[in-house]
Residue, then its C-alpha position, 0 to 999 in steps of 0.5 A: m100849649v095844651v092841644t085838645a080836639m077842635r070841636s069836642p075838647a072832652g071827647a075821644s079825639a081830645a084824649i088821643l091828642g093828649a096821649i100824643r102830646l105826652g108821647q104815649a102815641t104817635l100821630l103820623l102825617s104826610v104832606p097831603l094829609a096835613l093839607e087836607y086836615e088843615a082845609v077841613c079844620q078851616k071850613d066855616d062850619h067846623r070853625l063856628a061849631a068850635s067857636l074859634t076864630e080863624a087865627q085860633v084854628n090856624a094855631f090849633v092846626n099848626t100845633v097838631i102838625a108840629l106834634a106829628e111825625p112826618v111820613e113820606t109816601h113812597f108807594l101809592w096803592r090807589p085805588q083801594l078805598r072808595d074815598a080819596n081822602d081815606e086813601m091819604v090816611l091809609e097811605a100815611a099809615v102804611n108808609g109810616h109803619a103804623e100799628a093802628l089807624v084810628t078813625f070814627n069811620v072804621k067801616d069805610y076802611g073794611e079789611v083793606p088796612s089789614r092787608f098791610g098789617v095795619n089795624v083799624m080801630l075806633p078812638r075809644t078802643a085806641i084810648r083803652r090800648i094807650k091806657q094799658 
């Protein structure tokens, strides 16, 4: 199955998912983060914007989760960030020894990830790094 981004099949997220599918990048996912991702993708506004049925959204989410490398959270450093959902992403990145945390919300993370040796970057920057 070809995995593209749910709402923007030609955008940066789709390119990153394509790189993950090809083994050029790794998606790290903890259980709490996977559950949050599933809940967000299943919201009606996202599903309708993507013109997908509930079954198609479930298939998409299950495929993305299957592509991910599971991460166990051994340490919690909360609170570090303002948004609890961002905390889950940071914890997965740190516990998974990520080189980078890729997000459209770079400003929400500030300098906190760098304290753990994790770079924060926009998807377009990550795509350029993957292609090098």
